[in-house]
py3Dmol code that shows the C-alpha trace and the ligand (Angstrom):
import py3Dmol

protein = """\
ATOM      1  CA  MET A   1     114.842 -18.763 -51.730  1.00  0.00           C
ATOM      2  CA  ARG A   2     113.874 -16.541 -54.550  1.00  0.00           C
ATOM      3  CA  VAL A   3     116.116 -13.581 -55.189  1.00  0.00           C
ATOM      4  CA  GLU A   4     114.682 -10.663 -57.077  1.00  0.00           C
ATOM      5  CA  PHE A   5     117.290  -8.804 -59.080  1.00  0.00           C
ATOM      6  CA  ALA A   6     115.501  -5.435 -58.882  1.00  0.00           C
ATOM      7  CA  GLU A   7     115.148  -5.724 -55.127  1.00  0.00           C
ATOM      8  CA  VAL A   8     118.806  -6.582 -54.541  1.00  0.00           C
ATOM      9  CA  LYS A   9     119.833  -3.799 -56.900  1.00  0.00           C
ATOM     10  CA  ARG A  10     117.730  -1.296 -54.954  1.00  0.00           C
ATOM     11  CA  ALA A  11     119.113  -2.470 -51.639  1.00  0.00           C
ATOM     12  CA  ALA A  12     122.686  -2.402 -52.919  1.00  0.00           C
ATOM     13  CA  ASN A  13     122.308   1.146 -54.222  1.00  0.00           C
ATOM     14  CA  GLY A  14     124.654   3.460 -52.389  1.00  0.00           C
ATOM     15  CA  ASN A  15     126.374   0.552 -50.622  1.00  0.00           C
ATOM     16  CA  TRP A  16     128.527  -0.815 -53.421  1.00  0.00           C
ATOM     17  CA  ARG A  17     131.883   0.198 -52.015  1.00  0.00           C
ATOM     18  CA  ASN A  18     131.182  -1.800 -48.841  1.00  0.00           C
ATOM     19  CA  ILE A  19     129.724  -4.723 -50.733  1.00  0.00           C
ATOM     20  CA  LEU A  20     132.562  -4.944 -53.229  1.00  0.00           C
ATOM     21  CA  THR A  21     135.312  -4.710 -50.623  1.00  0.00           C
ATOM     22  CA  SER A  22     133.544  -7.329 -48.474  1.00  0.00           C
ATOM     23  CA  LEU A  23     133.566  -9.631 -51.479  1.00  0.00           C
ATOM     24  CA  GLY A  24     137.295  -9.115 -51.955  1.00  0.00           C
ATOM     25  CA  VAL A  25     137.640  -6.271 -54.453  1.00  0.00           C
ATOM     26  CA  PRO A  26     140.601  -4.160 -53.220  1.00  0.00           C
ATOM     27  CA  ALA A  27     139.352  -0.924 -51.646  1.00  0.00           C
ATOM     28  CA  GLU A  28     142.184   1.065 -53.218  1.00  0.00           C
ATOM     29  CA  SER A  29     140.809   0.365 -56.683  1.00  0.00           C
ATOM     30  CA  LEU A  30     137.321   1.635 -55.777  1.00  0.00           C
ATOM     31  CA  ILE A  31     137.998   5.321 -56.299  1.00  0.00           C
ATOM     32  CA  ASN A  32     136.993   7.727 -59.025  1.00  0.00           C
ATOM     33  CA  ARG A  33     140.517   7.992 -60.406  1.00  0.00           C
ATOM     34  CA  HIS A  34     142.344   5.971 -63.033  1.00  0.00           C
ATOM     35  CA  GLY A  35     144.378   3.072 -61.712  1.00  0.00           C
ATOM     36  CA  PRO A  36     145.043  -0.635 -62.250  1.00  0.00           C
ATOM     37  CA  CYS A  37     141.942  -2.732 -62.949  1.00  0.00           C
ATOM     38  CA  PRO A  38     141.090  -5.216 -60.173  1.00  0.00           C
ATOM     39  CA  GLY A  39     139.913  -7.567 -62.936  1.00  0.00           C
ATOM     40  CA  CYS A  40     142.478  -7.352 -65.718  1.00  0.00           C
ATOM     41  CA  GLY A  41     145.441  -5.407 -64.374  1.00  0.00           C
ATOM     42  CA  GLY A  42     147.267  -2.695 -66.296  1.00  0.00           C
ATOM     43  CA  THR A  43     148.270   0.577 -64.677  1.00  0.00           C
ATOM     44  CA  ASP A  44     145.606   3.200 -65.336  1.00  0.00           C
ATOM     45  CA  ARG A  45     142.804   1.568 -67.301  1.00  0.00           C
ATOM     46  CA  PHE A  46     140.225   1.394 -64.514  1.00  0.00           C
ATOM     47  CA  ARG A  47     138.019   3.931 -62.778  1.00  0.00           C
ATOM     48  CA  PHE A  48     135.181   3.339 -60.250  1.00  0.00           C
ATOM     49  CA  ASP A  49     132.730   6.241 -60.680  1.00  0.00           C
ATOM     50  CA  ASP A  50     129.748   4.732 -58.797  1.00  0.00           C
ATOM     51  CA  LYS A  51     127.206   6.740 -60.809  1.00  0.00           C
ATOM     52  CA  SER A  52     123.836   7.058 -59.083  1.00  0.00           C
ATOM     53  CA  GLY A  53     125.188   4.794 -56.355  1.00  0.00           C
ATOM     54  CA  ASP A  54     124.981   1.771 -58.694  1.00  0.00           C
ATOM     55  CA  GLY A  55     128.615   0.723 -58.342  1.00  0.00           C
ATOM     56  CA  THR A  56     129.436   1.676 -61.941  1.00  0.00           C
ATOM     57  CA  TYR A  57     132.932   1.437 -63.404  1.00  0.00           C
ATOM     58  CA  ILE A  58     134.833   1.835 -66.647  1.00  0.00           C
ATOM     59  CA  CYS A  59     137.705  -0.401 -67.714  1.00  0.00           C
ATOM     60  CA  SER A  60     139.524   0.646 -70.898  1.00  0.00           C
ATOM     61  CA  GLN A  61     141.207  -2.619 -71.745  1.00  0.00           C
ATOM     62  CA  SER A  62     141.472  -3.449 -75.468  1.00  0.00           C
ATOM     63  CA  ASP A  63     137.680  -3.643 -75.568  1.00  0.00           C
ATOM     64  CA  LYS A  64     136.300  -0.991 -73.261  1.00  0.00           C
ATOM     65  CA  VAL A  65     134.031  -2.548 -70.632  1.00  0.00           C
ATOM     66  CA  SER A  66     131.767  -0.791 -68.205  1.00  0.00           C
ATOM     67  CA  GLY A  67     128.690  -1.505 -66.153  1.00  0.00           C
ATOM     68  CA  ASP A  68     127.285  -1.592 -62.647  1.00  0.00           C
ATOM     69  CA  GLY A  69     128.443  -3.350 -59.489  1.00  0.00           C
ATOM     70  CA  PHE A  70     127.078  -6.717 -60.610  1.00  0.00           C
ATOM     71  CA  THR A  71     129.002  -6.677 -63.869  1.00  0.00           C
ATOM     72  CA  LEU A  72     132.074  -5.397 -62.040  1.00  0.00           C
ATOM     73  CA  LEU A  73     131.967  -8.595 -59.967  1.00  0.00           C
ATOM     74  CA  SER A  74     131.742 -10.582 -63.182  1.00  0.00           C
ATOM     75  CA  HIS A  75     134.718  -8.663 -64.570  1.00  0.00           C
ATOM     76  CA  VAL A  76     136.808  -9.207 -61.444  1.00  0.00           C
ATOM     77  CA  PHE A  77     135.865 -12.760 -60.465  1.00  0.00           C
ATOM     78  CA  GLY A  78     134.405 -14.148 -63.672  1.00  0.00           C
ATOM     79  CA  TRP A  79     131.080 -14.772 -61.954  1.00  0.00           C
ATOM     80  CA  SER A  80     127.839 -15.225 -63.841  1.00  0.00           C
ATOM     81  CA  VAL A  81     125.134 -12.634 -63.234  1.00  0.00           C
ATOM     82  CA  ALA A  82     123.270 -15.180 -61.102  1.00  0.00           C
ATOM     83  CA  GLU A  83     126.347 -15.798 -58.969  1.00  0.00           C
ATOM     84  CA  SER A  84     126.968 -12.050 -58.530  1.00  0.00           C
ATOM     85  CA  LEU A  85     123.348 -11.619 -57.512  1.00  0.00           C
ATOM     86  CA  LYS A  86     123.580 -14.424 -54.948  1.00  0.00           C
ATOM     87  CA  GLN A  87     126.822 -13.082 -53.483  1.00  0.00           C
ATOM     88  CA  VAL A  88     125.526  -9.504 -53.227  1.00  0.00           C
ATOM     89  CA  SER A  89     122.262 -10.503 -51.605  1.00  0.00           C
ATOM     90  CA  ALA A  90     124.241 -12.534 -49.055  1.00  0.00           C
ATOM     91  CA  GLN A  91     126.249  -9.411 -48.240  1.00  0.00           C
ATOM     92  CA  LEU A  92     123.154  -7.327 -47.611  1.00  0.00           C
ATOM     93  CA  GLY A  93     122.717  -8.220 -43.979  1.00  0.00           C
ATOM     94  CA  GLY A  94     122.740 -11.959 -44.482  1.00  0.00           C
ATOM     95  CA  PHE A  95     118.973 -12.262 -44.243  1.00  0.00           C
ATOM     96  CA  GLU A  96     116.753 -13.752 -46.837  1.00  0.00           C
ATOM     97  CA  VAL A  97     115.821 -11.635 -49.768  1.00  0.00           C
ATOM     98  CA  ARG A  98     112.172 -12.208 -50.368  1.00  0.00           C
ATOM     99  CA  GLU A  99     110.069 -11.572 -53.352  1.00  0.00           C
ATOM    100  CA  ALA A 100     109.844  -7.867 -54.080  1.00  0.00           C
ATOM    101  CA  ARG A 101     107.089  -6.163 -52.165  1.00  0.00           C
ATOM    102  CA  PRO A 102     106.628  -2.687 -53.554  1.00  0.00           C
ATOM    103  CA  MET A 103     105.224   0.131 -51.465  1.00  0.00           C
ATOM    104  CA  PRO A 104     101.549  -0.660 -51.065  1.00  0.00           C
ATOM    105  CA  ALA A 105      98.829   1.863 -51.619  1.00  0.00           C
ATOM    106  CA  PRO A 106      98.221   4.104 -48.595  1.00  0.00           C
ATOM    107  CA  ILE A 107      96.736   2.064 -45.768  1.00  0.00           C
ATOM    108  CA  ALA A 108      94.076   4.617 -44.902  1.00  0.00           C
ATOM    109  CA  LYS A 109      92.731   7.225 -47.212  1.00  0.00           C
ATOM    110  CA  PRO A 110      94.204  10.590 -46.223  1.00  0.00           C
ATOM    111  CA  LYS A 111      91.718  12.984 -44.671  1.00  0.00           C
ATOM    112  CA  ARG A 112      93.408  15.678 -46.660  1.00  0.00           C
ATOM    113  CA  ASP A 113      96.179  15.493 -49.167  1.00  0.00           C
ATOM    114  CA  ARG A 114      97.409  19.059 -48.911  1.00  0.00           C
ATOM    115  CA  LEU A 115      98.902  21.295 -46.259  1.00  0.00           C
ATOM    116  CA  SER A 116      96.399  23.876 -45.158  1.00  0.00           C
ATOM    117  CA  GLY A 117      96.264  27.486 -46.231  1.00  0.00           C
ATOM    118  CA  GLU A 118      99.097  28.870 -48.309  1.00  0.00           C
ATOM    119  CA  TRP A 119     101.612  26.302 -47.040  1.00  0.00           C
ATOM    120  CA  GLN A 120     101.042  23.776 -49.815  1.00  0.00           C
ATOM    121  CA  GLU A 121     101.763  26.420 -52.458  1.00  0.00           C
ATOM    122  CA  TYR A 122     104.796  27.512 -50.461  1.00  0.00           C
ATOM    123  CA  TRP A 123     106.139  23.949 -50.403  1.00  0.00           C
ATOM    124  CA  ASP A 124     105.345  23.318 -54.054  1.00  0.00           C
ATOM    125  CA  ALA A 125     107.272  26.447 -55.079  1.00  0.00           C
ATOM    126  CA  LEU A 126     110.459  25.586 -53.175  1.00  0.00           C
ATOM    127  CA  GLY A 127     113.556  24.554 -55.071  1.00  0.00           C
ATOM    128  CA  PRO A 128     115.913  21.697 -54.271  1.00  0.00           C
ATOM    129  CA  ILE A 129     118.694  21.984 -51.708  1.00  0.00           C
ATOM    130  CA  ALA A 130     121.308  24.376 -53.052  1.00  0.00           C
ATOM    131  CA  GLY A 131     123.695  27.148 -52.062  1.00  0.00           C
ATOM    132  CA  ILE A 132     123.959  27.775 -48.327  1.00  0.00           C
ATOM    133  CA  GLY A 133     121.561  24.907 -47.610  1.00  0.00           C
ATOM    134  CA  ARG A 134     123.804  22.435 -49.365  1.00  0.00           C
ATOM    135  CA  ASP A 135     126.955  23.980 -47.842  1.00  0.00           C
ATOM    136  CA  TYR A 136     125.427  23.709 -44.386  1.00  0.00           C
ATOM    137  CA  LEU A 137     124.541  20.036 -44.779  1.00  0.00           C
ATOM    138  CA  GLU A 138     127.951  19.248 -46.226  1.00  0.00           C
ATOM    139  CA  SER A 139     129.667  21.109 -43.367  1.00  0.00           C
ATOM    140  CA  ARG A 140     127.715  18.866 -40.980  1.00  0.00           C
ATOM    141  CA  LEU A 141     128.928  15.922 -43.070  1.00  0.00           C
ATOM    142  CA  CYS A 142     125.378  14.978 -43.938  1.00  0.00           C
ATOM    143  CA  ALA A 143     124.719  12.957 -47.083  1.00  0.00           C
ATOM    144  CA  LEU A 144     122.565  14.949 -49.493  1.00  0.00           C
ATOM    145  CA  PRO A 145     119.151  13.395 -50.052  1.00  0.00           C
ATOM    146  CA  PRO A 146     117.891  12.848 -53.603  1.00  0.00           C
ATOM    147  CA  ARG A 147     115.985  15.632 -55.338  1.00  0.00           C
ATOM    148  CA  ASP A 148     112.712  13.745 -55.007  1.00  0.00           C
ATOM    149  CA  GLY A 149     113.128  13.437 -51.226  1.00  0.00           C
ATOM    150  CA  ASP A 150     111.110  15.669 -48.902  1.00  0.00           C
ATOM    151  CA  LEU A 151     113.834  18.196 -48.034  1.00  0.00           C
ATOM    152  CA  ARG A 152     114.112  21.531 -49.836  1.00  0.00           C
ATOM    153  CA  TYR A 153     115.703  24.938 -49.346  1.00  0.00           C
ATOM    154  CA  ASP A 154     114.224  28.419 -49.035  1.00  0.00           C
ATOM    155  CA  PRO A 155     116.962  31.050 -49.434  1.00  0.00           C
ATOM    156  CA  ALA A 156     114.846  33.897 -48.032  1.00  0.00           C
ATOM    157  CA  ALA A 157     112.658  32.479 -45.302  1.00  0.00           C
ATOM    158  CA  ARG A 158     111.179  34.815 -42.718  1.00  0.00           C
ATOM    159  CA  HIS A 159     111.349  33.690 -39.091  1.00  0.00           C
ATOM    160  CA  PRO A 160     108.490  34.880 -36.840  1.00  0.00           C
ATOM    161  CA  SER A 161     111.105  36.956 -34.993  1.00  0.00           C
ATOM    162  CA  GLY A 162     111.661  38.961 -38.168  1.00  0.00           C
ATOM    163  CA  HIS A 163     114.974  37.289 -38.980  1.00  0.00           C
ATOM    164  CA  VAL A 164     115.383  36.591 -42.679  1.00  0.00           C
ATOM    165  CA  GLY A 165     117.775  33.894 -43.758  1.00  0.00           C
ATOM    166  CA  GLY A 166     117.998  30.637 -45.598  1.00  0.00           C
ATOM    167  CA  CYS A 167     116.116  27.706 -44.185  1.00  0.00           C
ATOM    168  CA  LEU A 168     115.948  24.012 -44.862  1.00  0.00           C
ATOM    169  CA  VAL A 169     112.333  22.973 -45.207  1.00  0.00           C
ATOM    170  CA  ALA A 170     111.274  19.384 -44.552  1.00  0.00           C
ATOM    171  CA  LEU A 171     107.833  18.121 -45.484  1.00  0.00           C
ATOM    172  CA  ILE A 172     106.279  15.974 -42.769  1.00  0.00           C
ATOM    173  CA  THR A 173     103.936  13.327 -44.087  1.00  0.00           C
ATOM    174  CA  ASP A 174     101.780  10.836 -42.235  1.00  0.00           C
ATOM    175  CA  ILE A 175     103.841   7.662 -41.837  1.00  0.00           C
ATOM    176  CA  LEU A 176     101.026   5.412 -42.960  1.00  0.00           C
ATOM    177  CA  THR A 177      98.802   7.451 -45.256  1.00  0.00           C
ATOM    178  CA  GLN A 178     101.591   9.551 -46.799  1.00  0.00           C
ATOM    179  CA  ALA A 179      99.406  12.664 -46.483  1.00  0.00           C
ATOM    180  CA  PRO A 180     101.296  15.966 -46.000  1.00  0.00           C
ATOM    181  CA  ILE A 181     100.692  17.155 -42.427  1.00  0.00           C
ATOM    182  CA  SER A 182     103.252  19.841 -41.602  1.00  0.00           C
ATOM    183  CA  LEU A 183     106.574  21.503 -42.405  1.00  0.00           C
ATOM    184  CA  HIS A 184     109.742  21.562 -40.298  1.00  0.00           C
ATOM    185  CA  ARG A 185     112.126  24.453 -40.880  1.00  0.00           C
ATOM    186  CA  THR A 186     115.775  24.901 -39.845  1.00  0.00           C
ATOM    187  CA  TRP A 187     117.157  28.417 -40.206  1.00  0.00           C
ATOM    188  CA  ILE A 188     120.730  28.974 -41.374  1.00  0.00           C
ATOM    189  CA  ASN A 189     122.656  32.244 -41.660  1.00  0.00           C
ATOM    190  CA  ALA A 190     124.494  33.134 -44.860  1.00  0.00           C
ATOM    191  CA  ASP A 191     127.746  32.025 -43.200  1.00  0.00           C
ATOM    192  CA  GLY A 192     126.313  28.617 -42.427  1.00  0.00           C
ATOM    193  CA  THR A 193     125.763  29.264 -38.695  1.00  0.00           C
ATOM    194  CA  LYS A 194     122.498  29.060 -36.763  1.00  0.00           C
ATOM    195  CA  PRO A 195     120.836  32.467 -36.306  1.00  0.00           C
ATOM    196  CA  ALA A 196     120.519  33.891 -32.797  1.00  0.00           C
ATOM    197  CA  VAL A 197     116.750  33.559 -32.675  1.00  0.00           C
ATOM    198  CA  ASP A 198     114.573  31.791 -30.196  1.00  0.00           C
ATOM    199  CA  LYS A 199     113.802  28.387 -31.731  1.00  0.00           C
ATOM    200  CA  PRO A 200     115.872  28.229 -34.942  1.00  0.00           C
ATOM    201  CA  ARG A 201     113.892  25.079 -35.758  1.00  0.00           C
ATOM    202  CA  LEU A 202     110.179  25.516 -36.209  1.00  0.00           C
ATOM    203  CA  LEU A 203     107.163  23.431 -37.054  1.00  0.00           C
ATOM    204  CA  LEU A 204     103.986  24.869 -38.496  1.00  0.00           C
ATOM    205  CA  GLY A 205     101.461  25.784 -35.848  1.00  0.00           C
ATOM    206  CA  ASP A 206      97.730  26.146 -36.240  1.00  0.00           C
ATOM    207  CA  SER A 207      95.987  23.003 -37.332  1.00  0.00           C
ATOM    208  CA  HIS A 208      99.163  21.149 -38.295  1.00  0.00           C
ATOM    209  CA  ARG A 209     100.234  18.100 -36.317  1.00  0.00           C
ATOM    210  CA  LYS A 210     103.546  16.310 -36.218  1.00  0.00           C
ATOM    211  CA  SER A 211     102.594  13.171 -34.321  1.00  0.00           C
ATOM    212  CA  GLY A 212     102.486  10.116 -36.556  1.00  0.00           C
ATOM    213  CA  GLY A 213     104.557  11.975 -39.119  1.00  0.00           C
ATOM    214  CA  VAL A 214     107.930  11.439 -40.726  1.00  0.00           C
ATOM    215  CA  VAL A 215     110.231  13.226 -43.152  1.00  0.00           C
ATOM    216  CA  ARG A 216     110.673  10.982 -46.167  1.00  0.00           C
ATOM    217  CA  LEU A 217     114.235  12.052 -47.002  1.00  0.00           C
ATOM    218  CA  TRP A 218     114.226   9.317 -49.612  1.00  0.00           C
ATOM    219  CA  PRO A 219     110.938   8.759 -51.447  1.00  0.00           C
ATOM    220  CA  ASP A 220     108.735   5.724 -50.890  1.00  0.00           C
ATOM    221  CA  ASP A 221     109.963   4.254 -54.161  1.00  0.00           C
ATOM    222  CA  ALA A 222     113.435   3.932 -52.652  1.00  0.00           C
ATOM    223  CA  VAL A 223     112.159   2.034 -49.604  1.00  0.00           C
ATOM    224  CA  CYS A 224     111.859  -1.658 -50.210  1.00  0.00           C
ATOM    225  CA  TRP A 225     112.863  -4.004 -47.431  1.00  0.00           C
ATOM    226  CA  SER A 226     115.221  -1.854 -45.410  1.00  0.00           C
ATOM    227  CA  LEU A 227     114.936   1.594 -43.860  1.00  0.00           C
ATOM    228  CA  GLY A 228     117.175   3.824 -41.744  1.00  0.00           C
ATOM    229  CA  LEU A 229     115.550   6.053 -39.164  1.00  0.00           C
ATOM    230  CA  GLY A 230     116.825   8.943 -37.049  1.00  0.00           C
ATOM    231  CA  GLU A 231     115.088  11.562 -34.953  1.00  0.00           C
ATOM    232  CA  GLY A 232     116.453  14.682 -36.599  1.00  0.00           C
ATOM    233  CA  VAL A 233     116.960  15.370 -40.275  1.00  0.00           C
ATOM    234  CA  GLU A 234     120.706  15.848 -39.828  1.00  0.00           C
ATOM    235  CA  THR A 235     121.136  12.686 -37.763  1.00  0.00           C
ATOM    236  CA  ALA A 236     119.279  10.696 -40.409  1.00  0.00           C
ATOM    237  CA  LEU A 237     121.372  12.232 -43.193  1.00  0.00           C
ATOM    238  CA  SER A 238     124.560  11.340 -41.314  1.00  0.00           C
ATOM    239  CA  LEU A 239     123.366   7.762 -41.081  1.00  0.00           C
ATOM    240  CA  ALA A 240     122.807   7.929 -44.846  1.00  0.00           C
ATOM    241  CA  HIS A 241     126.578   7.941 -45.382  1.00  0.00           C
ATOM    242  CA  CYS A 242     126.631   4.282 -44.443  1.00  0.00           C
ATOM    243  CA  PHE A 243     123.010   3.337 -44.826  1.00  0.00           C
ATOM    244  CA  LYS A 244     120.240   4.380 -47.234  1.00  0.00           C
ATOM    245  CA  PRO A 245     117.360   5.066 -47.608  1.00  0.00           C
ATOM    246  CA  VAL A 246     116.675   7.080 -44.453  1.00  0.00           C
ATOM    247  CA  TRP A 247     113.744   8.922 -42.956  1.00  0.00           C
ATOM    248  CA  ALA A 248     113.617  11.353 -39.993  1.00  0.00           C
ATOM    249  CA  ALA A 249     111.050  10.797 -37.235  1.00  0.00           C
ATOM    250  CA  ILE A 250     111.246  14.467 -36.025  1.00  0.00           C
ATOM    251  CA  ASP A 251     111.277  13.693 -32.299  1.00  0.00           C
ATOM    252  CA  ALA A 252     111.573  10.942 -29.686  1.00  0.00           C
ATOM    253  CA  GLY A 253     107.796  10.585 -29.423  1.00  0.00           C
ATOM    254  CA  ASN A 254     107.396   9.802 -33.090  1.00  0.00           C
ATOM    255  CA  LEU A 255     110.398   7.486 -33.057  1.00  0.00           C
ATOM    256  CA  SER A 256     109.126   5.468 -30.090  1.00  0.00           C
ATOM    257  CA  GLN A 257     105.713   5.109 -31.735  1.00  0.00           C
ATOM    258  CA  PHE A 258     107.034   4.405 -35.226  1.00  0.00           C
ATOM    259  CA  PRO A 259     104.652   1.773 -36.596  1.00  0.00           C
ATOM    260  CA  LEU A 260     105.520  -1.530 -38.249  1.00  0.00           C
ATOM    261  CA  LEU A 261     105.639  -1.031 -41.985  1.00  0.00           C
ATOM    262  CA  PRO A 262     104.432  -4.143 -43.794  1.00  0.00           C
ATOM    263  CA  TYR A 263     107.066  -3.928 -46.533  1.00  0.00           C
ATOM    264  CA  VAL A 264     110.167  -3.229 -44.393  1.00  0.00           C
ATOM    265  CA  GLU A 265     112.047  -6.251 -43.026  1.00  0.00           C
ATOM    266  CA  SER A 266     115.070  -4.449 -41.638  1.00  0.00           C
ATOM    267  CA  LEU A 267     115.187  -1.236 -39.619  1.00  0.00           C
ATOM    268  CA  THR A 268     118.383   0.633 -38.722  1.00  0.00           C
ATOM    269  CA  ILE A 269     117.927   3.290 -36.033  1.00  0.00           C
ATOM    270  CA  ALA A 270     120.389   6.104 -35.371  1.00  0.00           C
ATOM    271  CA  ALA A 271     119.699   6.806 -31.693  1.00  0.00           C
ATOM    272  CA  ASP A 272     120.245  10.230 -30.162  1.00  0.00           C
ATOM    273  CA  TYR A 273     122.563   9.962 -27.174  1.00  0.00           C
ATOM    274  CA  ASP A 274     120.255  11.554 -24.619  1.00  0.00           C
ATOM    275  CA  PRO A 275     118.125   9.285 -22.385  1.00  0.00           C
ATOM    276  CA  ALA A 276     114.901  10.197 -24.193  1.00  0.00           C
ATOM    277  CA  GLY A 277     116.508   9.367 -27.524  1.00  0.00           C
ATOM    278  CA  GLU A 278     117.838   6.015 -26.381  1.00  0.00           C
ATOM    279  CA  LYS A 279     114.573   5.072 -24.743  1.00  0.00           C
ATOM    280  CA  ALA A 280     112.637   5.960 -27.896  1.00  0.00           C
ATOM    281  CA  ALA A 281     115.002   3.949 -30.098  1.00  0.00           C
ATOM    282  CA  GLN A 282     114.717   0.947 -27.796  1.00  0.00           C
ATOM    283  CA  ALA A 283     110.919   1.148 -27.649  1.00  0.00           C
ATOM    284  CA  CYS A 284     110.737   1.219 -31.420  1.00  0.00           C
ATOM    285  CA  ALA A 285     113.295  -1.579 -31.757  1.00  0.00           C
ATOM    286  CA  ASP A 286     111.471  -3.799 -29.254  1.00  0.00           C
ATOM    287  CA  ARG A 287     108.212  -3.540 -31.161  1.00  0.00           C
ATOM    288  CA  TRP A 288     109.846  -4.344 -34.485  1.00  0.00           C
ATOM    289  CA  LEU A 289     111.871  -7.224 -32.969  1.00  0.00           C
ATOM    290  CA  ASP A 290     108.754  -8.672 -31.374  1.00  0.00           C
ATOM    291  CA  ASP A 291     107.293  -8.896 -34.854  1.00  0.00           C
ATOM    292  CA  GLY A 292     110.313 -10.810 -36.124  1.00  0.00           C
ATOM    293  CA  ARG A 293     111.936  -7.977 -38.042  1.00  0.00           C
ATOM    294  CA  ASN A 294     115.657  -7.230 -38.170  1.00  0.00           C
ATOM    295  CA  VAL A 295     116.641  -4.181 -36.133  1.00  0.00           C
ATOM    296  CA  GLN A 296     119.970  -2.562 -35.416  1.00  0.00           C
ATOM    297  CA  ILE A 297     120.555   0.518 -33.313  1.00  0.00           C
ATOM    298  CA  PHE A 298     123.407   2.854 -34.188  1.00  0.00           C
ATOM    299  CA  LYS A 299     124.579   4.677 -31.078  1.00  0.00           C
ATOM    300  CA  SER A 300     127.161   7.289 -30.392  1.00  0.00           C
ATOM    301  CA  ALA A 301     130.076   5.993 -28.353  1.00  0.00           C
ATOM    302  CA  ARG A 302     130.629   9.362 -26.745  1.00  0.00           C
ATOM    303  CA  GLU A 303     128.773  11.246 -24.124  1.00  0.00           C
ATOM    304  CA  SER A 304     126.730  14.279 -25.171  1.00  0.00           C
ATOM    305  CA  GLN A 305     126.964  13.564 -28.850  1.00  0.00           C
ATOM    306  CA  ASP A 306     124.189  12.447 -31.102  1.00  0.00           C
ATOM    307  CA  ALA A 307     124.831  10.150 -34.051  1.00  0.00           C
ATOM    308  CA  ASN A 308     125.424  13.200 -36.201  1.00  0.00           C
ATOM    309  CA  ASP A 309     128.345  14.272 -34.025  1.00  0.00           C
ATOM    310  CA  PHE A 310     129.601  10.724 -33.808  1.00  0.00           C
ATOM    311  CA  ILE A 311     129.746  10.321 -37.541  1.00  0.00           C
ATOM    312  CA  LEU A 312     131.420  13.709 -37.784  1.00  0.00           C
ATOM    313  CA  GLU A 313     134.083  12.250 -35.472  1.00  0.00           C
ATOM    314  CA  ALA A 314     134.336   9.093 -37.503  1.00  0.00           C
ATOM    315  CA  HIS A 315     135.125  11.059 -40.630  1.00  0.00           C
TER     316      HIS A 315
END
"""
ligand_1 = """\
1
ZN
Zn 139.524 -4.528 -66.506
"""
view = py3Dmol.view(width=600, height=400)
view.addModel(protein, "pdb")
view.setStyle({"model": 0}, {"cartoon": {"style": "trace"}})
view.addModel(ligand_1, "xyz")
view.setStyle({"model": 1}, {"stick": {}})
view.zoomTo()
view.show()
């Protein structure tokens, strides 16, 4: 078995707290506050700041040491880098880590690489998630996607009903060709509530399609051998608290038809609780399982709650 460091590092990103505690590092030391070092003791020399999700730490013993999750394991257990790498890859689902397979070039050449009309310029001009948009997502206990993910915020969007308010804007791209195909918008009032308009969530009409599309909440570069998938943007971002990277399939139809991606070995699906959601998740899972991939379905334990609500409960 060949273990690629870069691949394990990518897969471990954002999951270090789980990985480290599973390997025996005390959870109480893995906080961003000074305390005793799990490696060399003391009382307040250690801090786990997990910068960029890389499991980073600082230990101010006589010689200050710092580094990422791999070197933290070396500091705590005295492991070599190779041993840390082996242990971490074993924690990541227990399946074989294969040679890195980066995102291949688009499978089919996109028929068009821009949204039609003025929508591409609109998307290009949008800023990252901020202000009310960020507050809204945080109030829903969603993880915030990275700045290079396909979710942005428009503080002054106009709804066809005339309502003006902030709106989260998600770019929908073709799952396979990566071509932009539509936008999905979620309106939010200034107080973080949903506006009283018919259809507070809207897709572009006209010539834009959504079938075969996905919201790449994390960019392709972040997707290596594992991917999390939910129907809605918020469900996917809730899943992202325990599993990254994630994409949103938009609806049950897209989820059930979600194609096999050649570079993804492990798929984690956050299923909506409703019958259509569960059926779609199962249809997708069956196809991926039939091809020998790893699949897990994350379901709400409670009636009438989607995974988003469930994770809200869990927090
Ligand atoms: Zn130390």
